[in-house]
A tleap script that builds the chain and sets N, CA, C and O, in Angstrom:
source leaprc.protein.ff14SB
mol = sequence {
  NMET ASP ARG LEU PHE ASN ILE LEU ILE PRO
  VAL ALA LEU ALA GLY VAL LEU VAL SER LEU
  GLY VAL GLY LEU PHE ALA LEU PHE ARG GLY
  GLY GLU PHE GLY ARG SER TYR SER ASN LYS
  LEU MET ARG LEU ARG VAL VAL MET GLN ALA
  ILE ALA VAL ALA LEU LEU VAL ALA ALA ALA
  TRP TRP ARG HIE LYS CGLY
}
set mol.1.N position { -60.387 -50.552 -2.349 }
set mol.1.CA position { -59.348 -49.175 -3.240 }
set mol.1.C position { -59.097 -49.695 -4.015 }
set mol.1.O position { -59.274 -48.803 -4.844 }
set mol.2.N position { -58.648 -50.846 -4.810 }
set mol.2.CA position { -58.500 -50.681 -6.328 }
set mol.2.C position { -59.547 -50.606 -7.326 }
set mol.2.O position { -59.315 -50.476 -8.528 }
set mol.3.N position { -60.732 -50.693 -6.802 }
set mol.3.CA position { -62.135 -50.364 -7.101 }
set mol.3.C position { -62.293 -48.894 -7.384 }
set mol.3.O position { -62.653 -48.346 -8.426 }
set mol.4.N position { -61.940 -48.373 -6.211 }
set mol.4.CA position { -62.018 -46.676 -6.178 }
set mol.4.C position { -61.189 -46.159 -7.457 }
set mol.4.O position { -61.674 -45.423 -8.316 }
set mol.5.N position { -59.885 -46.643 -7.461 }
set mol.5.CA position { -59.155 -46.072 -8.383 }
set mol.5.C position { -59.376 -46.568 -9.818 }
set mol.5.O position { -58.621 -46.007 -10.612 }
set mol.6.N position { -60.141 -47.397 -10.324 }
set mol.6.CA position { -60.460 -47.782 -11.446 }
set mol.6.C position { -61.685 -47.261 -11.541 }
set mol.6.O position { -62.379 -47.776 -12.418 }
set mol.7.N position { -62.189 -46.376 -10.898 }
set mol.7.CA position { -63.215 -45.465 -11.434 }
set mol.7.C position { -62.789 -44.022 -10.978 }
set mol.7.O position { -63.514 -43.135 -11.430 }
set mol.8.N position { -61.819 -43.639 -10.221 }
set mol.8.CA position { -61.483 -41.992 -10.298 }
set mol.8.C position { -60.197 -41.710 -11.264 }
set mol.8.O position { -59.927 -40.547 -11.565 }
set mol.9.N position { -59.302 -42.948 -11.809 }
set mol.9.CA position { -58.517 -42.759 -12.565 }
set mol.9.C position { -59.085 -42.002 -14.574 }
set mol.9.O position { -58.645 -41.083 -15.264 }
set mol.10.N position { -60.232 -43.059 -14.776 }
set mol.10.CA position { -60.797 -42.759 -15.920 }
set mol.10.C position { -61.349 -41.260 -15.792 }
set mol.10.O position { -61.014 -40.333 -16.529 }
set mol.11.N position { -62.096 -41.199 -14.910 }
set mol.11.CA position { -62.842 -40.154 -14.591 }
set mol.11.C position { -62.043 -38.608 -14.883 }
set mol.11.O position { -62.301 -37.639 -15.598 }
set mol.12.N position { -60.880 -38.982 -13.864 }
set mol.12.CA position { -60.115 -37.583 -13.890 }
set mol.12.C position { -59.016 -37.153 -14.991 }
set mol.12.O position { -58.374 -36.107 -15.083 }
set mol.13.N position { -59.014 -38.461 -15.901 }
set mol.13.CA position { -58.279 -38.236 -17.638 }
set mol.13.C position { -59.230 -37.541 -18.387 }
set mol.13.O position { -58.890 -36.650 -19.166 }
set mol.14.N position { -60.678 -37.951 -18.178 }
set mol.14.CA position { -61.758 -37.300 -19.082 }
set mol.14.C position { -61.893 -36.186 -18.758 }
set mol.14.O position { -62.249 -35.502 -19.718 }
set mol.15.N position { -61.753 -35.489 -17.613 }
set mol.15.CA position { -61.993 -34.457 -17.382 }
set mol.15.C position { -60.695 -33.180 -17.615 }
set mol.15.O position { -60.769 -31.960 -17.464 }
set mol.16.N position { -59.484 -34.094 -18.057 }
set mol.16.CA position { -58.101 -33.239 -18.038 }
set mol.16.C position { -58.650 -33.179 -20.117 }
set mol.16.O position { -58.614 -32.199 -20.862 }
set mol.17.N position { -59.061 -34.526 -20.420 }
set mol.17.CA position { -59.553 -33.914 -21.778 }
set mol.17.C position { -60.661 -33.395 -22.260 }
set mol.17.O position { -60.882 -33.378 -23.470 }
set mol.18.N position { -61.440 -32.939 -21.420 }
set mol.18.CA position { -62.721 -32.195 -21.844 }
set mol.18.C position { -61.987 -30.697 -21.136 }
set mol.18.O position { -62.567 -29.712 -21.594 }
set mol.19.N position { -61.220 -30.440 -20.458 }
set mol.19.CA position { -61.167 -28.995 -19.925 }
set mol.19.C position { -60.096 -28.972 -21.168 }
set mol.19.O position { -60.148 -27.918 -21.803 }
set mol.20.N position { -59.120 -29.942 -21.648 }
set mol.20.CA position { -58.102 -29.337 -22.993 }
set mol.20.C position { -58.838 -28.847 -23.756 }
set mol.20.O position { -58.933 -27.629 -23.910 }
set mol.21.N position { -59.640 -29.891 -24.515 }
set mol.21.CA position { -61.040 -29.333 -26.199 }
set mol.21.C position { -61.526 -28.060 -25.565 }
set mol.21.O position { -61.492 -27.048 -26.266 }
set mol.22.N position { -61.909 -27.986 -24.512 }
set mol.22.CA position { -63.277 -27.011 -24.200 }
set mol.22.C position { -61.894 -25.620 -24.420 }
set mol.22.O position { -61.988 -24.970 -25.461 }
set mol.23.N position { -60.713 -25.255 -23.441 }
set mol.23.CA position { -59.690 -24.709 -23.659 }
set mol.23.C position { -58.965 -24.061 -24.953 }
set mol.23.O position { -58.594 -22.906 -25.161 }
set mol.24.N position { -58.896 -25.321 -25.808 }
set mol.24.CA position { -58.548 -24.845 -27.154 }
set mol.24.C position { -59.364 -24.329 -28.013 }
set mol.24.O position { -58.905 -23.511 -28.810 }
set mol.25.N position { -61.038 -24.746 -28.070 }
set mol.25.CA position { -61.957 -24.174 -28.536 }
set mol.25.C position { -61.919 -22.927 -28.579 }
set mol.25.O position { -62.002 -22.192 -29.564 }
set mol.26.N position { -61.722 -22.537 -26.912 }
set mol.26.CA position { -61.852 -20.890 -26.417 }
set mol.26.C position { -60.737 -20.631 -26.868 }
set mol.26.O position { -61.249 -19.743 -27.550 }
set mol.27.N position { -59.598 -20.560 -27.158 }
set mol.27.CA position { -58.547 -20.280 -27.480 }
set mol.27.C position { -58.661 -20.406 -29.053 }
set mol.27.O position { -59.187 -19.361 -29.433 }
set mol.28.N position { -58.487 -20.951 -29.768 }
set mol.28.CA position { -59.116 -20.453 -31.295 }
set mol.28.C position { -60.218 -20.179 -31.860 }
set mol.28.O position { -60.342 -20.366 -33.071 }
set mol.29.N position { -61.289 -19.655 -31.056 }
set mol.29.CA position { -62.276 -19.274 -31.469 }
set mol.29.C position { -62.095 -17.518 -31.447 }
set mol.29.O position { -62.462 -16.733 -32.322 }
set mol.30.N position { -61.443 -17.227 -30.214 }
set mol.30.CA position { -61.206 -16.145 -29.905 }
set mol.30.C position { -62.545 -14.746 -29.450 }
set mol.30.O position { -63.067 -14.834 -28.339 }
set mol.31.N position { -62.724 -14.243 -29.853 }
set mol.31.CA position { -63.134 -12.888 -29.929 }
set mol.31.C position { -63.383 -13.073 -28.122 }
set mol.31.O position { -62.975 -14.125 -27.631 }
set mol.32.N position { -63.997 -12.114 -27.266 }
set mol.32.CA position { -64.581 -11.792 -26.214 }
set mol.32.C position { -64.619 -13.566 -25.420 }
set mol.32.O position { -63.815 -13.661 -24.492 }
set mol.33.N position { -65.385 -14.775 -25.692 }
set mol.33.CA position { -65.270 -15.793 -25.280 }
set mol.33.C position { -63.742 -16.171 -25.094 }
set mol.33.O position { -63.251 -16.453 -24.001 }
set mol.34.N position { -63.051 -16.143 -26.296 }
set mol.34.CA position { -61.791 -16.351 -26.060 }
set mol.34.C position { -60.771 -15.481 -25.183 }
set mol.34.O position { -59.755 -16.071 -24.813 }
set mol.35.N position { -60.877 -14.601 -24.939 }
set mol.35.CA position { -60.546 -13.766 -23.687 }
set mol.35.C position { -60.836 -13.915 -22.467 }
set mol.35.O position { -60.183 -13.561 -21.486 }
set mol.36.N position { -61.710 -14.382 -22.513 }
set mol.36.CA position { -62.677 -14.828 -21.266 }
set mol.36.C position { -62.230 -15.597 -20.322 }
set mol.36.O position { -61.892 -15.397 -19.155 }
set mol.37.N position { -62.286 -16.673 -21.122 }
set mol.37.CA position { -62.345 -18.272 -20.812 }
set mol.37.C position { -61.029 -18.649 -21.381 }
set mol.37.O position { -60.607 -19.396 -20.499 }
set mol.38.N position { -60.110 -18.604 -22.301 }
set mol.38.CA position { -59.384 -19.806 -22.542 }
set mol.38.C position { -58.050 -19.922 -21.633 }
set mol.38.O position { -57.491 -21.013 -21.510 }
set mol.39.N position { -57.404 -18.373 -20.796 }
set mol.39.CA position { -56.676 -18.954 -20.204 }
set mol.39.C position { -56.914 -19.294 -18.614 }
set mol.39.O position { -56.020 -19.614 -17.831 }
set mol.40.N position { -58.241 -19.163 -18.320 }
set mol.40.CA position { -58.876 -19.834 -17.226 }
set mol.40.C position { -59.269 -21.201 -17.176 }
set mol.40.O position { -59.586 -21.783 -16.139 }
set mol.41.N position { -59.243 -21.703 -18.316 }
set mol.41.CA position { -59.614 -23.066 -19.152 }
set mol.41.C position { -58.164 -23.904 -18.868 }
set mol.41.O position { -58.012 -25.003 -18.334 }
set mol.42.N position { -57.388 -23.183 -19.301 }
set mol.42.CA position { -56.053 -23.955 -19.354 }
set mol.42.C position { -55.168 -24.060 -17.638 }
set mol.42.O position { -54.349 -24.877 -17.216 }
set mol.43.N position { -55.770 -22.892 -17.027 }
set mol.43.CA position { -55.247 -23.187 -15.693 }
set mol.43.C position { -56.121 -24.217 -14.979 }
set mol.43.O position { -55.510 -24.808 -14.088 }
set mol.44.N position { -57.639 -24.652 -15.173 }
set mol.44.CA position { -57.992 -25.649 -14.947 }
set mol.44.C position { -57.928 -27.137 -15.567 }
set mol.44.O position { -58.564 -28.117 -15.179 }
set mol.45.N position { -57.142 -27.072 -16.466 }
set mol.45.CA position { -56.570 -28.368 -17.042 }
set mol.45.C position { -55.271 -28.530 -16.333 }
set mol.45.O position { -55.039 -29.659 -15.901 }
set mol.46.N position { -54.579 -27.802 -16.181 }
set mol.46.CA position { -53.071 -27.915 -15.446 }
set mol.46.C position { -53.861 -28.265 -14.095 }
set mol.46.O position { -53.200 -29.207 -13.658 }
set mol.47.N position { -54.929 -28.029 -13.169 }
set mol.47.CA position { -55.057 -28.688 -11.732 }
set mol.47.C position { -55.439 -29.963 -12.131 }
set mol.47.O position { -54.763 -30.912 -11.733 }
set mol.48.N position { -56.627 -30.201 -13.012 }
set mol.48.CA position { -57.078 -31.517 -13.392 }
set mol.48.C position { -55.704 -32.677 -13.940 }
set mol.48.O position { -55.616 -33.898 -13.813 }
set mol.49.N position { -54.863 -31.778 -14.503 }
set mol.49.CA position { -53.711 -32.854 -14.917 }
set mol.49.C position { -53.128 -33.520 -13.251 }
set mol.49.O position { -53.061 -34.669 -12.815 }
set mol.50.N position { -52.786 -32.189 -12.664 }
set mol.50.CA position { -52.065 -32.186 -11.215 }
set mol.50.C position { -53.059 -33.751 -10.099 }
set mol.50.O position { -52.662 -34.740 -9.484 }
set mol.51.N position { -54.047 -33.301 -10.308 }
set mol.51.CA position { -54.827 -34.169 -10.160 }
set mol.51.C position { -54.629 -36.034 -10.446 }
set mol.51.O position { -54.140 -36.904 -9.725 }
set mol.52.N position { -55.199 -36.087 -11.690 }
set mol.52.CA position { -54.744 -37.387 -12.493 }
set mol.52.C position { -53.170 -37.833 -12.119 }
set mol.52.O position { -52.810 -39.010 -12.113 }
set mol.53.N position { -52.572 -37.063 -11.908 }
set mol.53.CA position { -50.963 -37.019 -12.069 }
set mol.53.C position { -51.267 -37.856 -10.067 }
set mol.53.O position { -51.175 -38.999 -9.618 }
set mol.54.N position { -51.519 -36.907 -9.644 }
set mol.54.CA position { -51.778 -37.762 -7.691 }
set mol.54.C position { -52.573 -38.996 -8.269 }
set mol.54.O position { -51.765 -39.901 -8.474 }
set mol.55.N position { -53.770 -39.345 -8.585 }
set mol.55.CA position { -54.336 -40.598 -8.477 }
set mol.55.C position { -53.492 -41.561 -9.233 }
set mol.55.O position { -53.694 -42.763 -9.059 }
set mol.56.N position { -52.524 -41.141 -10.094 }
set mol.56.CA position { -51.801 -42.405 -10.597 }
set mol.56.C position { -50.770 -42.891 -9.618 }
set mol.56.O position { -50.594 -44.063 -9.286 }
set mol.57.N position { -50.102 -41.820 -9.193 }
set mol.57.CA position { -48.905 -41.897 -8.357 }
set mol.57.C position { -49.717 -42.823 -6.916 }
set mol.57.O position { -49.155 -43.763 -6.354 }
set mol.58.N position { -50.736 -42.442 -6.630 }
set mol.58.CA position { -51.436 -42.867 -5.109 }
set mol.58.C position { -51.711 -44.419 -5.614 }
set mol.58.O position { -51.387 -45.326 -4.847 }
set mol.59.N position { -52.267 -44.715 -6.812 }
set mol.59.CA position { -53.016 -46.219 -7.227 }
set mol.59.C position { -51.639 -46.787 -7.271 }
set mol.59.O position { -51.424 -47.827 -6.650 }
set mol.60.N position { -50.662 -46.194 -7.960 }
set mol.60.CA position { -49.530 -47.390 -8.213 }
set mol.60.C position { -48.729 -47.487 -6.659 }
set mol.60.O position { -48.218 -48.599 -6.525 }
set mol.61.N position { -48.609 -46.993 -6.012 }
set mol.61.CA position { -48.353 -46.985 -4.430 }
set mol.61.C position { -49.245 -47.799 -3.278 }
set mol.61.O position { -49.149 -48.361 -2.187 }
set mol.62.N position { -49.859 -47.566 -3.970 }
set mol.62.CA position { -51.430 -48.523 -3.287 }
set mol.62.C position { -51.146 -50.121 -3.514 }
set mol.62.O position { -51.204 -51.004 -2.658 }
set mol.63.N position { -50.802 -50.257 -4.997 }
set mol.63.CA position { -50.584 -51.465 -5.602 }
set mol.63.C position { -49.301 -52.023 -5.214 }
set mol.63.O position { -49.239 -53.227 -4.967 }
set mol.64.N position { -48.516 -51.461 -5.152 }
set mol.64.CA position { -47.155 -51.987 -5.044 }
set mol.64.C position { -46.875 -52.126 -3.156 }
set mol.64.O position { -45.900 -52.570 -2.549 }
set mol.65.N position { -48.125 -51.565 -2.663 }
set mol.65.CA position { -47.622 -51.793 -1.087 }
set mol.65.C position { -48.536 -53.262 -0.870 }
set mol.65.O position { -48.369 -54.078 0.037 }
set mol.66.N position { -49.349 -53.318 -1.771 }
set mol.66.CA position { -50.421 -54.540 -1.140 }
set mol.66.C position { -50.149 -55.385 -2.068 }
set mol.66.O position { -50.690 -56.490 -2.075 }
savepdb mol mol.pdb
quit
């Protein structure tokens, strides 16, 4: 299970970073692309952050338990 967390946590953090970067790009670019996607991408970032935090908490709980 430790190996699974060692893979999933960096993947989740990379997903947060990518969604944040693309969301900021859409926000500052403006225009039709910005109006269409900036808010959706920031919502995706919040969901990705929740998943990353849940994985971190689960990994800490698993390591403390074992």
